[in-house]
Structure formats: structure tokens, C-alpha cells
ZAZAMAR-263489 format. One record per residue: x negated, y, z negated of N, C-alpha, C in turn; residue in three letters. Coordinates in steps of 0.2 Angstrom, whole numbers, plus 5000, padded with zeros to 4 digits. Layout:
XYZXYZXYZALA/...
This chain:
495150915023495550875019495150805017MET/495250785011494950715010495550665010THR/495550625014496150575015496150525009ALA/496750505007496750445002496350395004SER/495950365000495450315002495650244999GLN/495650195003495750125000495250085003ALA/494950034999494449995001494749925000LEU/494749885006494849815006494249775006VAL/494149735001493549685001493749615003ILE/493549605009493649535012493149485011ALA/493349425012492849365012492449375019SER/491949335019491449325025491849295031GLU/492349265029492749225034493249265038ASP/493549315035494049355037493849425040GLU/494149455045494049515048493249515051LEU/493149475055492449475058492249535062PRO/491649565060491449635063491449635070VAL/491249575073491149575081491849575084GLU/492349565081493049555085493349625085ARG/493649635091494049695092494749685091HIS/495049625089495649615087495649565081VAL/496049595076496049555070496749525069TRP/496849465069497449425069497649405076GLY/498149365076498349335083498949365086THR/499349395082500049415084500549355083GLY/500349295081500749245080500749225072GLY/501049175070501049155063500349135061TRP/500149155056499449135053499649125045VAL/499349065042499449055035499249105031PRO/499549115025499449175020498749175018ALA/498449115017497749115014497249135020ASP/497449145026496949165031497049235034GLN/497549275030497649345033497749385027ARG/497449365021497449405015497249485016GLU/496649485018496349555019496749595025ALA/496949555030497249595035497949615033LEU/498249575029498949595026498849665022ASP/498349665018498249725014498049785018TRP/497649775023497349825027497949865031LEU/498349815034498949845038499449875033THR/499549845027500049885022499849945020LEU/499149955019498950025017498950075023LEU/498850045029498850095034499650115036ARG/500050065034500750085035501050135030LEU/500650145025500850195020500450265022LEU/500050265027499750325029499150345026GLY/498750295023498150305020497550285024TRP/496950315023496350295026496150235023ASP/495850185027495650115024494950105027VAL/494550075023493950045025493849975022SER/493349935025493349865024492549855021VAL/492549815016491849795013491949715013ALA/491349685012491349615012490949585006ARG/491149525004490749494999490249455003LEU/489649465001489049435004488849384999SER/488949325000488949274995489449284990GLY/489249304984489749314978489649394977ARG/489349434981489149504979489449544984ARG/489749604982489949654986489449684990LEU/489549694997489049715002488849785001SER/489249824997489049894996489449924990ARG/489249984988489550014982490250044984ALA/490650054979491350084980491250154980VAL/491450194986491350264986491750294980PRO/491550354978491850384972492550404973ASN/492750424980493350454982493850394982GLU/493650334982494150274983494650274977THR/495350264979495850264974496150194974ARG/496050154979496350084978495850044981TRP/495649994977495149944979495549874978VAL/495549844984495949774985495449724986ILE/495349674981494949614982495349564985ILE/495349564992495749514996495349454998ALA/495149424993494749354994494849314987SER/494549254987494549214982494249254976ASP/494549264970494349304965493749264961PRO/493749204962493249164958492549164961ASP/492549194967491849194970491549264969THR/491849304965491549374963491049364958VAL/490449384958489949374953489949434948ASP/489549414942489549464937489349534938GLU/488849534943488549604945489149644948GLU/489549614953490049654956490549674951THR/490749624946491249644941491049704937ALA/490349704935490149754931490149824935SER/489949814941489949884945490649904945MET/491149864946491849884946492049914940LEU/491849884934491949914928491749984927ALA/491049994929490750064929491150114933ARG/491350094939491750134943492450154940PHE/492750104937493450124934493350164928LEU/492850164924492750204918492650274920ASN/492450294926492350364928492850384934SER/493250344937493750364942494450344941GLU/494950384943495650364942495850324948PRO/495550264948495750214953496050154951ALA/496350114956496650054954496249994958MET/496049944954495849884957496349824957VAL/496449794963497049744963496649674965VAL/496849624961496449564962496949504960VAL/496949454964497249394962497049364955ARG/497449334952497249304945496649254946ALA/496149254942495549214943495549164937SER/495049114938494949064933494749094926ALA/494949064920494749084914493949094913PRO/493749144910493049154909492649174915GLU/492949184921492649204927492549284926SER/492049314929491849384929492549424930PRO/492949414935493549454936494049444930LEU/494049384928494549374922494349414916ALA/493749414915493549454909493649534910ARG/493549554916493649624918494449644918LEU/494849594920495549614920495949594914ALA/495649554909495949534903496549484905GLY/496449454911497049404913496749354917ALA/496949294916496749234920497349184921SER/497249144926497749094928497749034924ARG/498349004924498348934921498548884927LEU/498448824926498648774932499448774933ALA/499748784927500548784928500748834932ALA/501348824936501648874940502348884938GLU/502548944940503248964939503548984946THR/504148974947504548984953505149024952THR/505249074956505849114956505949154962GLY/506549194962506749234967506949304965ALA/506849324958507049384956506449424953THR/506249474956505649514954505849574951LEU/505549594945505749654941505149694940THR/505249754941504649804940504849844933TRP/504349844928504449884922503849924921THR/503449934926502849974925503050054926GLY/502650094928502750164929503350184932HIS/503750234930504350254933504950214931GLY/505450214935506050184934506050104935ALA/506350064931506449994932506749984939ALA/506449934943506749914949506749834950LYS/507249814954507349744955507449724962ARG/507049664964507149644971507249564971TRP/507649544976507749474977507349454983LEU/507049394983506649364988507149314992THR/507049314999507449265003507249195001GLY/506649184999506449114998506149114991ARG/506149054988505749054981505049064982PRO/504749104977504049114976503749084971LEU/503149054972502749014967502249064964SER/502149064958501549104955501249064949ALA/500649074948500249044942500549084935ASN/500549034930500649064924499949104922ALA/500049154918499449194916499349194908LEU/498749194907498449214900498249284900ILE/498549324895498449394895498149414888LEU/497649454888497349484882497849534879THR/497749554873498149604869498249664873HIS/497749694876497749754879498049754886ASP/498349704889498549704895499349704895VAL/499649744900500349764900500649724906THR/501249704905501549674911501949724915THR/501749734921502149784925502649754929TRP/502649694931503149664935503249584933ALA/503849564933503949494931504349454936SER/504349394936504749344940505149294935MET/505749304935506149264930505849264923GLU/505649324921505449324914504649314913GLY/504349284918503649274918503249324921SER/502649344918502249394921502049384928PRO/502149434933501949424940501449474941LEU/501449534938500949584939500749614932ILE/500049614931499849634924499349684925ALA/499249734921498849794921498449804915ALA/497849824916497349834910497049904912ARG/497049954907496750014908495950004906ARG/495550034910494850034909494650104911LEU/494450144906494250214907494750254910GLY/494650284916495150324920495550274924PHE/495350214925495650174930496050114927GLY/496250074932496650014930496449954934THR/496449894931496349834934497049804935VAL/497249784940497949754941497849674943VAL/498149634940498149564942498749534945THR/498749494950499349464953499349394952LEU/499949374949499949304948500149254954ALA/500349294959500549254966500049284971ALA/499949244976499549264982499949314986HIS/499649374987500049424991500349404997PRO/500049365001500349335007500949295006GLY/500949255001501549214999502049264997GLU/501949314993502449364992502749394998MET/502349415003502649435009503049385012ARG/502849325012503249265016503849255012ASP/503949265006504549255002505149295004ALA/504949355008505449395010505249475009GLY/505749515011505549585010505549605003GLY/505849574998505749594992505049594989GLY/504649534992503949534990503549584992GLY/503649604999503249665001503449724998THR/504049734996504349794993503949804986ALA/503849744983503549754976502849774977LEU/502449744982501749764983501749834985MET/502149854989502149934991502349974985ARG/502749954981502949994975502349994970HIS/501949934969501349934965500849984968LEU/500749994974500250044977500550114976LEU/501150124976501350194976501550214969THR/501750174965502050184958501550174953ALA/501050124954500550104949500050164947GLY/499750204951499350254949499650304945PRO/499250324940499550384936499450454940ALA/498950454944498850514948499450524953ALA/499550584956499950594961499850554968PRO/500350534971500350494977500850514982VAL/500650514988501050524994500950464999ALA/501550455003501550405008502050415013TRP/501950385019502350385024503050355022LEU/503550395024504250365022504550325028ASP/504550265027504950225033505550185030PHE/505750205024506350175022506950175027ASP/507250115028507850115033507750135040ASN/507150125042506950145049506950095054THR/507350105059507350055065507050085071LEU/506550045074506250065080506550035086VAL/506850065091507250035096506750025102LEU/506749965105506349945110506749905116ARG/506749935122507149905127506549875133MET/506549815134506049785139506349785146ASP/505949785151506049765158506349815163ASP/506549875161506649925167506049935172PRO/506249935178505749945183505549885186GLY/505549825183505249765186505649735191GLY/505349695195505649655200505949585198ALA/505749565192505949495190506649485190GLN/507049535189507749525190508049505196ASN/507649515202507849485208507449425210VAL/506849415207506449355209506549295204HIS/506749305198506749245194507449225194SER/507549165196508249135196508549125190ARG/508149125184508449115178508649185174ALA/508449235178508449305174508749355179TRP/509249335183509549375188510049425185GLY/510049485187510549535185510449595190TYR/510849645190510849705193510549765189THR/510149805191509849855187510349915185LYS/510249935179510749995177510550055181ILE/511050085183511050145187510950215183ASN/510950265186510850335183511450345178GLU/512050325181512650335176512650295170THR/512450235171512350195165511850225160GLY/511250245163510750275158511050335155TRP/511450375158511750435155512150415149GLY/512550355150512950335144512450305138ALA/511950275140511450255135511150325131ILE/510950375135510750435132511250465128THR/511850465130512350495126512450465119ALA/512450395119512550355113511950375108ASP/511350375111510750385107510750455104LEU/511050505108511050575105511550575099ARG/512150545100512650545095512350515088ARG/511850475089511550445083510950485081ARG/510750535084510050565083509550515084ASP/509550465089509150415089508650425095GLY/508150385095507650385101507550305103ARG/507450295109507350225112506650225116LEU/506250175115505650155119505850115125SER/505750145131505950115137505250075139VAL/505250015139504649975141504649965148LEU/504350005152504450015159503849975163TYR/504049945169503649915173503649955180THR/503049985182503050035187502950005194ALA/502749945194502549915201503049855203GLY/503349865209503849815211503549775216TRP/503649705216503249665220503749635225VAL/503549635231503949615237503849535238ASP/504349495239504249425241504149425249ASP/504249475253504149475260504749435263GLY/505249415260505749375263506449415264ASP/506449435271507049485273507649445272ALA/507649385272508349345272508649345265SER/508249365260508549365253508849435252ARG/508549485255508849555254508449605258GLY/508749665258508449725262508149775257ALA/507549795259507149835255507049905258LEU/507149955254506950025256506550055251SER/506050095253505550125249505550205251VAL/505650245246505650315247506150335252ALA/506750305252507250315257507250295264GLY/506750255265506650225272506550145272ALA/506750115277506750045277505950025277ALA/505849975273505149955272504949895276ALA/504349895279504049835282503949785276SER/504149715278504149665272503449635273ARG/503049635267502449605267502449565260VAL/502349505260502349465254501749485249ALA/501949495243501449515238501249595238GLY/501549635243501449705242501849735236ARG/501449785233501749815227501949885229ILE/502549905227502849965229502950005222HIS/503050075222503150105216503950095214PRO/504050065208504750055206505150115207SER/504950175205505450235206505650245213PRO/505350215218505550235225505950175228HIS/506050125224506350065227507150055227VAL/507450035232508150015232508149945236VAL/508449895233508449825235509149805236TYR/509349785242510049765243509949685244GLN/510249645239510249575240510649555245GLU/510449495248510949465253511549435250ALA/512149445253512749425250512749355248ALA/512649305253512649235252513349215250GLY/513449175245514149155243514449205238ASP/514149255236514349295231514349375233SER/514649415230514549485232513849515232PRO/513649555237512949575237512849625231ALA/512249625229512049665223511549715225LYS/511649775223511149835225510849855219SER/510149845219509749865214509349925215ASN/509649985213509450055214508950075209ASP/508250055210507750075205507650145205TYR/507750185211507650255211508250285206ALA/508850265206509350285202509150275195SER/508950215193508750195187508150245184GLU/507650255188507150305187507450365185PHE/507850395189508150465187508550465180ARG/508850405179509250405172508750395167GLY/508150365167507650355162507350425161ILE/507150455167506850515166507250565162LYS/507950565164508350615161508450595153ALA/508450535151508450515144507750545141LEU/507250535144506650565141506650645141ARG/506850675146506850745146507350775141ASP/507850735139508350755134508150735127GLY/507550715126507350695119507650635116GLY/507850585120508250525117507750465118ALA/507150485119506650425119506050435124GLY/505650385125505050395129504850335132ASP/504350335137504150275141503550245138ILE/503550175138502950145136502850085141GLU/502250055140501950005145502249935144LEU/502449905149502649835150502349805155HIS/501649815156501249785161501349835167GLY/501049805173501149845179501649815183TYR/501649755184502249725189502649675185THR/502449655179502749595175502549535178HIS/502249525183502149465187501349455188MET/501249395189500549365190500149415195HIS/499549445193499249495196499049475203PRO/498949405205498849385212499549375215ASP/499849435217500549435220500549395226ALA/500049395230500049355236500049285235ALA/499749255230499749185228500449175226ALA/500749215222501449205220501949195226TRP/501849245230502349245236502249175240ALA/501649145240501549085244501749025240ARG/501849025234502048975230502748945230SER/502748875230503448845231503848855225ALA/503648865219504048875213504048955211ASP/503948995216503849065214504449095211ARG/505049065212505649095209505849055202TYR/505549005201505748965195505148965189GLU/504548955191504048945186503949015182ALA/503949005175503949065171503249095171LEU/502749055172502049075172501949135177ALA/502349135183502249185188502449255185TRP/502849255180503149315177502849335170PHE/502149315169501849325163501149365165ARG/501149425166500649465169499949465166GLU/500049455159499449465155499249405151LEU/499549345153499449285149498849245152GLY/498749185149498149155150498049125158ARG/498649115161498649085168498449145172ALA/498549205170498349265174497649285173ALA/497349265167496649295165496149285170ALA/496049225174495549215178495549265184PRO/496149285187496249335192496049405189THR/496249415183496149485181495349495180ILE/495049435177494349445176493949455182ALA/494149435188493849435194493849505198GLY/494249555194494349615197494049675193ARG/493949735196493649785193494149805187PRO/493849835182494249855176494749905178ARG/494649945183495049995185495649965189SER/495649905190496249865194496549815189GLU/496349825182496749785177497449805177HIS/497949755176498649775176498749835171PRO/498449835165498549885160498349955163ILE/497749955166497450015169497950045174SER/498149995179498650015184499350045181LEU/499550005176500250025173500150095170GLY/499650105166499650175163499550225168ILE/499150215173499150275179499750285182LYS/500150225183500750235187501250275182ALA/501350255176501750295171501550365171ILE/500950385170500750455170500950485177GLU/500850455182501050485189501750495189ARG/502150455187502950455188503250495183HIS/503050485177503350515171502950575168PHE/502350585170501950635167501850625160GLY/501750565157501650555150501150495150VAL/500750495144500350445143500650395138MET/500750335139501050285134500650275128PRO/501050265123500650245116500650175115THR/501050135118501250065116501250015122THR/500949955121500949905125501449845122LEU/501949825126502249765125502149715131VAL/501749665129501549615135502149585138PRO/502149575144502749545148502749475145PRO/503349455143503449385141503149365135GLY/502949415131502549405125501949355125ASP/501649365131500949325132500449375134GLU/499849365131499249405132498649375130TRP/498049405131497449375129497149435125THR/496549415121496249475118495949525122ASP/495749495128495449545133495949595135ASP/496549575136497049625138497149675132ALA/497149655126497149705121496549745120LEU/495949725122495349765122495449815127GLU/495749795133495849845138496349905136THR/496849885132497249925129496949975125ALA/496449955121496049995116495650045120LEU/495350025126494950065130495350125133GLU/495950115134496450165136496750205131HIS/496550195124496850235119497550215117ASP/497850165119498450145116498450135109LEU/498950145105499050145098499350085095GLN/499750055099500150005096500249945101LEU/500349885099500549825103501049795099VAL/501649775103502149745099502349675103ASP/502449625099502749565100503249555095SER/503249495092503749485086503449525080TYR/502749525080502349565075502049635078TYR/501849675074501549745077500849745076LEU/500449765081499749775080499649855080ALA/499249875075499049945074498349955076LEU/498250015079497550035080497250055074ARG/496650035072496250055066495550045067HIS/495150095067494450095067494250055074ASP/494550075079494350045086494549975087GLY/495049955083495249885083496049885083ARG/496349825086497049815085497049765079PHE/497449785074497549745068498349725068CYS/498449655068499149635068499449635061TRP/500049665060500349675054500949625054ALA/500949575049501449535049502049565044THR/501849625042502449655038502949685042HIS/502849695048503249735053503549685058VAL/504149665058504449615062504949645068CYS/505049605073505449635078506049585079ALA/506549585075507149545077507549565083PRO/507849525086508249545092508849595090TYR/509049635094509549685092510149655089LEU/510349595092510949565089510849525083ASP/510349545079510249505073510249565067ARG/510749605066510649655061510749625054PRO/510449645049510449625042510149665038ASP/510449685032510149735027509449705025ALA/509349635025508749605022508149635026ALA/508249655032507649675036507349735033TRP/507749775030507549845027507249835020PHE/507249785017507049775010506349795009GLU/505949785014505249795013505049875012SER/505449915015505349985015504850005021GLY/504749955025504349965031504749965038LEU/504449995043504849995049505149925052PRO/505649925055505949865058506049875065VAL/505849835070505849845077506449805080ILE/506949835082507549805086507449805093GLY/507349745096507149745103507749705107TYR/507749725113508249695118507949705125PHE/508349685130508149695137508749735140HIS/508549765146509049805150509549755152ASP/509449685153509849635155510549635152ARG/510549635145511149635141511649685143GLU/511349745144511749805145512049805153LEU/511549775157511749765164512349715165ALA/512349665161512849615161513449625157LEU/513349665151513949665146514149745145GLU/513749785148513949855147513549895142GLY/513549955142513149995137513549985130VAL/514149965130514449945124514149895120GLU/513749845123513349795120512849825115TRP/512449875117512049915113512349955108MET/512949985110513250025105513549985099SER/513849935101514149885095513549865091GLY/513049845093512549815089512149875085TRP/512149935088511849985084512350005078LEU/512950005079513450015074513349965068ASP/513249905070513149855065512449865061ARG/511949885065511249905061511349965057TRP/511750015059511850065054512250045048GLN/512750005049513149975044512649935039GLY/512149905042511649865037511149915034ALA/511149975035510750025032510250065036GLY/510250055043509750095047509950165046ALA/509450205044509550275043509250315048ARG/508650295051508250325056508250285062ARG/508350305068508250265074507650305078LEU/507150275078506550305081506250265087ILE/505750285091505450255096504750245094ASP/504350205099503650195097503250255097PHE/503450305101503050365101503050405094ARG/503650405092503750435085503350395080GLU/503450325080503050285075502350295076LEU/502050295082501350305083501150365081ALA/501550425082501350485079501350485071GLY/501750455068501750445061501150415058ALA/501050355061500450315059499750345061LEU/499750385066499150425067498950475062GLY/499450485057499250545052499050505045HIS/498650545042498450525035498750575030ARG/498950545024499250595019498950585013VAL/498850635009498450635003498750694998TYR/498950674992499250724987498750734982LEU/498550794980498150804975498450864970GLU/498150864964498450914960497850964957GLU/497751014960497251074959497651134958ILE/497851164952498251214951498951204955GLU/499251154954499851134957499751084962GLY/500251044964500250994969500151024976LEU/499750984980499651004987499550944991ARG/499950944996499950885001499550905007LEU/499150855008498750865014498950815020HIS/499050835026499350795031498850805037VAL/498550755040498050765045498150715050GLU/498150745057498150695062497450665064ASN/497450605063496750565064496750545071ALA/496750595076496650575083497250535086ASP/497850535083498350505086498850545090GLY/499350525093499850565096500150615092PRO/500350675094500650725090501350695088PRO/501650735083502350715081502850735086LEU/503350695087503950715091504550745087VAL/504550725081505050755076504750765069ARG/505050795065504750805058504550735055ARG/504050745051503750685048503950675041LEU/504350625039504550615032504050585028PRO/503850625022503350595018503650595011ILE/503550535008503850535001503250544996ALA/503350564990502850574985503050564978PHE/502650544973502750544966502250594963ARG/502450644959502050694956501550674951PRO/501550614949501150584944501550594937GLY/501150624932501550634926502050694925ASN/501950734930502450794930503150784933GLY/503550834933504150824936504150854944SER/504650834947504650854954504750924955LEU/504350954959504451034961505051044966PRO/505251104966505751124970505451134977ALA/504851154978504551154984503851124983GLU/503551104989502851074989502451114994LEU/501851134992501351164997501051105001THR/501051115008500851065012500351105017VAL/499751065018499251095023499251045029THR/499251065035499251025041498751065045THR/498151035046497551065050497451135047GLY/497451185050497351255048497951295045GLU/498551255045499151295043499251275036SER/499651315032499851305025500551325025GLU/500951285022501651305021501951275015LEU/502551305013502951275007503551245010SER/503651185008504251145011504751125005LEU/505351135006505851105001505751034999PRO/505851014993505850944991506550914990VAL/506650864992507250824991507150764987ARG/507450754981507350694977507750644980GLU/507350584981507650524985507850474980ILE/507450474974507650424968507250454962GLU/507350424957507150454951506350464951ALA/506050524951505350534951505050534957GLY/505450524963505150524970505450574974VAL/505050614977505350664982505150654989GLY/505450694993505250685000505250755004ARG/504750765008504750825012504650805019VAL/504950845024504950835031504450885034ASN/503850855036503350905039503450915046VAL/503450985048503551005055503050985060PRO/503250985066502750965072502151015072LEU/501550985074500951025075500951045082GLU/500451095084500351105091500051045095PRO/500251045101500050985105499451005110ARG/499151065109498551085113497951035113ALA/497751015119497150975119497250895118GLY/497850875117497950805117498150775123THR/497950705124498150675130498850655130ARG/499150645125499850625124500250685125TYR/500750685130501150745132501850735130ARG/
């Protein structure tokens, strides 16, 4: 298979070759993440992406012939005449699309595109597509500013904002040059409608057939903190763990919705050594109390001392059985939430006077913990220990890391890369790409109690996260009620990180050779856990009733469902799991 090829041309300042993590996981201004935004958007569509750089004003290498999308994700005024001429020759012979921000009048790219920017700006919130396919309209949550454009006679407006050109296109030979009047990062920041328009440009703009991963109305469910001891050690975060019966109710609710939940599990339980606070048993026997000792969470039962309130029993063994039954029943899977959720120097924590109050003690991968981690062998890194423990207890390799307390260092993420993890989630999502983690601001993680149809406007996954604490304090009904509201806001698919990682590990490519043929290839990611929805446009033809699909060495014919005018969807079945580390 030849995967869909996209080339992102970055400036010399962005996407440094020597770094293994691109982006920060926090907020970055739009002009500092232009190439990263494009790269992650293309990957979320299921396309293979490579990166080239402008060296001075010149492209560092030629554009490969198989490339179908070329994104100039840098200052367009810095591109020289030689590079613009090379792109013109490329488009004259290839059915590709070059996307560029509007450049200054008489610049090489302005002459190539037939479009240039004026100093005057327009502002609006209504985006209208009138290019290929049916007309579409989006609203942005915040006003978007764009340059006014000067267009030559052979340039067509594909999208407008409040009547002014926002996206303009010019045919050159077999290809097309597309000009954006607004910065793509600012389009993203204006709201989901801006991202939706960019996604639509990439999938509807080409005249050739196009296929992409279908994430419309997809909610990824993430629950943090099962297994960890912080609920008994943090005075600000106290609660009793959900038992096997409670987990059975969670599983039943998910099954009713055909949903899956990612359980972000902490497999190491830290003892404070203080018998006056509670009684500890491990594997059914009373445990000798040693401050800082780490026990397997699935074996722990901790009975808190009564004090002035009723005694609380935290049965982590019962919790483990309930989580395992959820996984065995196909309602979700286990992912990594550190090893203990607590500072890796557990003995130092146990000696500290503020061990029950200071948040830094409960941030296992944060900067305060980094010196301790650096002084230990890589095999004793909390991520290494956490993965081994999950494999030992659940028989599964996790796909995703959620750093405890949303604190981490790049060293922690590099360790996650070494262990073949595919995703990292905080408020934004980091995707594994070409041996790196790339932070995608297109994918956000609102709390589960913030349902809103606006989250789905981008057409990309949304991650709804919460903690086991809410369910422990308010009952499983808390989750059920908010999931009802999310589904009322448009959530059509409820998936987990393993299903998301499996989808993003695949590359999709649609070609027309004696009929349409969809190629789907696993690019060394986890196998699918359920059928993979793939959307496609057939180009200039009509939608077929069935589509030929090749996956590895298999070829099959799948029924096509029309999901909007000129757009079809197929659901690709699971592939064999032989030889994969992910079980």
C-alpha cells in the first residue's frame, strides 16, 4: 500500500529535529505552533505525514511525487522564487494541493497562488464553504480576524467569512494552490468551526478520491485514579474506593451505551507506616507496617481508623476484580496513571511533616520528582514500573499515559516513547509520530460535567475525563447522568484510549484504478478493538453501494453508508492480533 502522503513545511524555528517532544502540552501561541497544528490535524485524519524545513528561504528537499497535500506552515513571505517555481512544476504534473497563508503582493508565493494579502482586515464568526461538494456553514465561538485578499481572475473563492474571501484556490496543471486569509492557528483558536473548515478543506478540496478516519461525534472516556493510595493519604482528596459491585454498575451502564472506558490505573500502593491511622492487609494477611513500602494495589485492603467518623474500608482487591471484569466484558481497558501517583522517594514522603497536605508529594512525574527519578536506573522509572505492574496484573500492555496531577517532564515522555506508548493525555492530547510525541491542540479534554455540542464541531475526538472520586461520593448515577447529557449534546460513539490509539495507528488511502479501492494499513500501532469507521469522498464519481477494502493481505467488499451528500462511510473489521505486544 502507498499511504496518503502529506508534507508539512516548517520554519527553522519550529519542530526541532533534536527534540523527542514537539509542543508543551500547555497553551502555546498560534504563531509558535503552526506546523505542529497542521501535522497533528493530518495525523488525526489517518494520513502519513513527513516534515521538511525552509533552510533560509529555500525548501530543504524536493517534494516527493506521491505527496497529495503540501502545507507551507511558516511565514509565506520567506519562501524564495526557486522554491515557488519548484512547487509550480510539481503541481503541473501531480494532482496535489498546496496550502499557504496569504503572502505579500508580488512575493513568489503570491504570484504562484494568484492571491495576496492587504493590510486591511475583516472580522467575523460565520464561515461558509462554497467549494467542492455541498455548501456548508460553521459558526466560531469567538470572532476571527482575516486579511482582505487581492485575487487574480483565475482564482476561485472556496470559503468566505461574512462575505469576504477566507479560502481561495487556483488550479495549476493537475494541482491546486490554496490561500488562507487567516492564520490557521487563529482559526483553530476561534472555536471548533475553524478547525472544521480546515478539516473540510483537506478532505473536500482535492478533486481526487479521499478517505479519512471518521471521528465525528466521538467522545473518549477517561477515569483517573483507581488503584492509588492518594485517597487515604491526601487530606484534601479523601474518599472510599469503589468496590466490585459499584464497578459492575459502571460496566452495565457502559454496555447499555455500547461504550468503552479508559481506566487510568495506579498499580503501586504506598504505605505511610502509621498503624494508628488504619489497618493494612495485603493478599489477605495483616501486613507489617513500613513507611514508604509499596504494595501491589490489587492485593490491598485498608481499613481506616474510625476517629470521630465511621470507619472507611478501602478494598482495592474488590476494586481490582471489578475493573478486571469491566475489561473482560469489553467495556474498556487499562491505561497508565503512573506507578504510585506519589513522589518516587516514598520514604522521604513518609518522613515529611506535610506528607498529607502538600500537593507536590502526589505528583509522581513532575519537576519536584525529577531529581529522584534521574538518580535511578531506567528500569526503576515510575513509568517502567507502572507498565510492568499493569502487564502483570491485567495481562495487557497500556497504550496511553496520563501523568498524575497533570504534571510531567519531557524526560518522562521520552521514557513513555521508549516503552512504545502511543498517546499522552492532559488537557490536550499528544500523538506518537515518527518516534516523537506531538501535542495536538485540536483535541481537548473537558471535564465530564461540561457537556456541550460545541465540543464536537471540529469533527475530531473529544476526551471527557473525570475521577473515580465523583462516583465514590455521588454514586454511579453521577457518571450516568452526565453521559446522558453528552449523548444529548451529540456524542454518537463512546470509546476508550485503546480504541483511539488503534485508529490513529492506521493509515488510510483511497485510490481509483479500475474502480475505487480503500487501503487500510496498521503502521505498527495497537490492533483494532472494534470496527474502524472510515469516511470517504469518491472524487468526481457517485458513491458506490460497496467499496473494495484491502487490509494487509486481505481484500473484502464492504457496504457503504451515505452520511452526507457525496460522503460515504465503511466500517473496517478487526485484523488478526498475532505478533503484537498489545493484547
